[in-house]
C-alpha positions as CSV (number, residue, x, y, z in Angstrom):
1,M,-1.8,-4.1,-12.1
2,V,1.7,-4.7,-13.3
3,D,2.6,-8.2,-15.1
4,L,0.2,-10.4,-13.5
5,Q,1.0,-13.1,-16.1
6,N,2.0,-16.8,-15.9
7,D,5.8,-16.4,-16.4
8,F,6.1,-14.7,-13.3
9,L,4.1,-17.1,-10.9
10,P,5.3,-20.1,-9.1
11,G,6.4,-22.7,-11.8
12,G,6.6,-19.9,-14.7
13,A,9.7,-18.8,-16.7
14,L,10.8,-16.1,-14.5
15,A,9.1,-17.0,-11.4
16,V,8.5,-14.7,-8.1
17,R,8.3,-16.2,-5.3
18,G,4.4,-15.5,-3.8
19,G,3.6,-14.4,-7.4
20,N,0.5,-16.2,-6.9
21,E,-0.5,-14.5,-3.8
22,M,-1.5,-11.4,-5.5
23,I,-4.2,-12.5,-7.6
24,P,-6.7,-12.6,-4.9
25,I,-5.7,-9.2,-3.8
26,A,-6.0,-7.8,-7.3
27,N,-9.3,-9.5,-7.3
28,A,-10.3,-7.7,-4.3
29,V,-9.2,-4.1,-4.5
30,Q,-10.6,-3.6,-8.4
31,G,-14.0,-2.3,-7.1
32,C,-12.0,0.3,-5.5
33,F,-11.4,2.0,-8.7
34,D,-12.8,3.9,-11.5
35,I,-10.6,2.6,-13.9
36,V,-8.6,-0.5,-14.2
37,A,-5.2,-0.8,-16.4
38,A,-3.1,-3.5,-16.7
39,T,0.6,-4.1,-18.2
40,A,1.8,-6.8,-20.0
41,D,5.1,-8.1,-21.0
42,W,5.0,-8.8,-24.6
43,H,8.3,-9.9,-26.0
44,P,8.8,-11.2,-29.3
45,P,11.1,-14.5,-29.3
46,G,14.8,-13.7,-29.2
47,H,14.7,-10.4,-27.1
48,G,17.6,-8.6,-26.2
49,S,16.8,-8.9,-22.8
50,F,16.7,-13.1,-22.9
51,A,20.0,-14.4,-22.1
52,S,19.2,-17.1,-24.8
53,A,20.0,-14.1,-27.4
54,H,23.6,-13.8,-26.4
55,P,26.1,-16.6,-27.1
56,G,27.7,-17.6,-24.0
57,G,24.9,-15.1,-22.0
58,R,23.9,-16.2,-18.5
59,V,21.0,-15.5,-16.8
60,G,21.6,-12.9,-14.1
61,E,24.6,-11.5,-16.1
62,L,24.8,-7.6,-16.5
63,I,25.3,-6.5,-20.5
64,E,24.9,-3.7,-22.4
65,L,21.8,-3.3,-24.4
66,A,20.6,-0.2,-26.3
67,G,23.3,1.7,-24.4
68,L,22.1,0.6,-21.2
69,P,22.7,-1.9,-18.3
70,Q,20.6,-4.8,-18.9
71,M,19.9,-7.8,-16.6
72,L,19.9,-10.9,-18.4
73,W,16.5,-12.7,-18.1
74,P,15.3,-16.4,-18.8
75,D,12.9,-16.1,-22.2
76,H,9.6,-15.2,-20.6
77,C,6.2,-14.0,-21.8
78,V,6.7,-14.4,-25.2
79,Q,4.1,-13.0,-27.6
80,G,1.3,-15.7,-28.0
81,T,2.3,-18.2,-25.4
82,A,0.9,-19.6,-22.4
83,G,3.4,-18.0,-20.4
84,A,2.5,-14.3,-21.5
85,E,-1.2,-14.9,-20.6
86,F,-3.1,-13.4,-17.5
87,A,-3.0,-15.5,-14.4
88,P,-5.7,-18.1,-14.0
89,G,-8.0,-16.9,-11.6
90,L,-7.3,-13.1,-12.4
91,D,-10.4,-11.1,-13.0
92,T,-10.4,-9.4,-16.2
93,A,-14.0,-8.2,-16.3
94,R,-12.8,-4.6,-15.1
95,I,-9.6,-4.3,-17.1
96,A,-10.4,-1.4,-19.2
97,K,-7.0,-0.8,-20.9
98,I,-4.0,-3.2,-21.6
99,I,-1.0,-2.0,-22.4
100,H,2.0,-4.1,-23.9
101,K,5.6,-3.2,-23.4
102,G,8.8,-5.0,-24.4
103,M,7.9,-5.3,-27.8
104,D,11.5,-3.9,-29.1
105,P,13.8,-6.5,-29.3
106,G,16.4,-3.9,-28.8
107,I,15.5,-2.6,-25.4
108,D,13.6,-3.7,-22.5
109,S,10.3,-1.9,-21.0
110,Y,10.2,-2.5,-17.2
111,S,7.9,0.8,-16.9
112,G,4.2,0.4,-17.9
113,F,5.1,4.2,-19.3
114,F,8.1,3.9,-21.5
115,D,11.0,1.7,-22.2
116,N,14.0,1.6,-20.3
117,G,15.8,4.3,-22.0
118,R,12.7,6.5,-21.8
119,R,12.9,7.0,-25.8
120,H,9.3,5.8,-26.9
121,A,6.2,6.0,-24.6
122,T,4.0,3.0,-24.5
123,G,0.7,5.0,-24.5
124,L,-0.3,4.6,-20.9
125,E,0.0,8.3,-20.0
126,D,-2.1,9.4,-22.9
127,Y,-4.4,7.0,-22.0
128,L,-5.1,8.4,-18.4
129,R,-5.2,11.7,-19.0
130,S,-7.7,11.4,-21.9
131,R,-9.7,10.1,-18.9
132,G,-8.8,12.5,-16.2
133,V,-7.0,10.5,-14.0
134,D,-4.8,12.6,-11.6
135,A,-3.6,9.5,-9.1
136,I,-2.4,6.0,-9.9
137,Y,-2.3,2.8,-7.6
138,V,0.3,0.3,-8.4
139,M,0.4,-3.2,-7.7
140,G,1.6,-6.3,-9.5
141,L,5.2,-8.2,-10.2
142,A,7.9,-7.4,-9.6
143,T,8.4,-4.6,-6.8
144,D,11.9,-4.5,-7.5
145,Y,11.8,-4.0,-11.6
146,C,8.4,-3.4,-13.2
147,V,6.6,-2.1,-10.4
148,K,9.0,0.1,-9.0
149,F,9.7,1.7,-12.5
150,T,6.2,2.3,-13.3
151,A,5.5,3.8,-9.8
152,L,8.8,6.2,-10.2
153,D,7.4,7.2,-13.6
154,G,4.2,8.0,-12.5
155,V,5.7,10.4,-10.0
156,A,7.7,12.0,-12.6
157,L,4.8,12.3,-14.6
158,G,2.6,14.2,-12.1
159,F,0.8,11.6,-11.1
160,S,-0.3,11.2,-7.4
161,T,1.5,7.7,-7.0
162,Y,0.6,4.9,-4.2
163,L,2.2,1.6,-4.0
164,I,0.1,-1.1,-2.6
165,E,2.8,-3.0,-0.8
166,D,1.0,-5.9,0.1
167,G,0.0,-6.5,-3.4
168,C,3.5,-6.5,-4.5
169,R,6.3,-9.4,-4.5
170,G,9.8,-9.1,-5.7
171,V,12.6,-10.9,-7.7
172,E,15.4,-10.0,-5.0
173,V,18.2,-10.8,-7.4
174,S,20.2,-9.6,-4.6
175,S,19.2,-9.7,-0.8
176,G,17.2,-6.5,0.0
177,D,16.3,-5.3,-3.5
178,V,13.0,-5.1,-2.3
179,D,13.4,-3.0,0.8
180,R,15.6,-0.6,-1.3
181,S,13.2,-0.5,-3.8
182,V,10.6,0.6,-1.7
183,A,12.9,3.0,0.1
184,E,13.5,4.4,-3.6
185,M,10.0,4.8,-4.1
186,R,9.1,6.6,-0.7
187,E,12.2,8.9,-1.4
188,A,10.8,9.7,-4.9
189,G,7.4,10.6,-3.3
190,V,5.4,7.6,-4.0
191,H,2.9,7.2,-0.9
192,I,2.9,3.3,0.5
193,I,-0.1,2.0,1.5
194,S,-1.5,-1.5,2.1
195,S,-4.8,-3.0,0.5
196,G,-6.7,-2.8,3.7
197,Q,-6.6,1.3,3.3
198,L,-8.3,1.2,0.2
199,G,-11.8,1.6,-0.1
200,A,-13.2,5.2,-0.8
201,S,-10.3,6.4,-0.7
202,G,-9.6,4.8,-4.3
203,R,-12.9,6.6,-5.9
204,A,-12.2,9.9,-4.1
205,A,-9.1,10.3,-6.0
206,K,-10.5,9.3,-9.1
207,G,-7.7,6.9,-9.1
208,V,-6.6,3.9,-11.3
209,L,-5.1,0.8,-10.5
210,G,-2.2,0.4,-12.8
211,E,-0.6,-2.6,-14.3
212,A,-1.4,-5.9,-14.7
213,S,-0.3,-7.7,-17.9
214,R,-1.4,-9.9,-20.5
């Protein structure tokens, strides 16, 4: 489950339209998996991805951060705030591992596996390998950012990777971003499925439900 946090839900600082619709889907599918892992944006105040950290910076503006293109976002998922907490109603009892990301103020971290420069790992890969996981099923927020980069890294690391498409919603900074992201994932080898296709398949693949956030 990827970043199912308050700030990404309607009314949050970086609201994803329909983000609240992911909570019942997340709750419904968790029982299909041996392991449920969750990622969480966990930014320090003044993170470099925040428009407020740059004098004159505007939300949606592209800058360079740590030598990489960086979209500027509103302040969101700041450590210890209500916005960084899991969404109300999300069943957290099955979550075996929470991976915090985006803690370095100098670089963003969309993927659950690495920062955006792939310079530092979050520990998610080591955790999954240590438990014999060979397949990951990814859902959450947002399709065109954290979900996409987590799925792409999953494939690159050799995991059989599945996107639960109806369990995701996108930011869509530009119209068509979600469709382009899904196409990019499919081309990279991510299997695109719906939550209705789950059941025995999750356990048969010794899968892990990838990424939620806290």
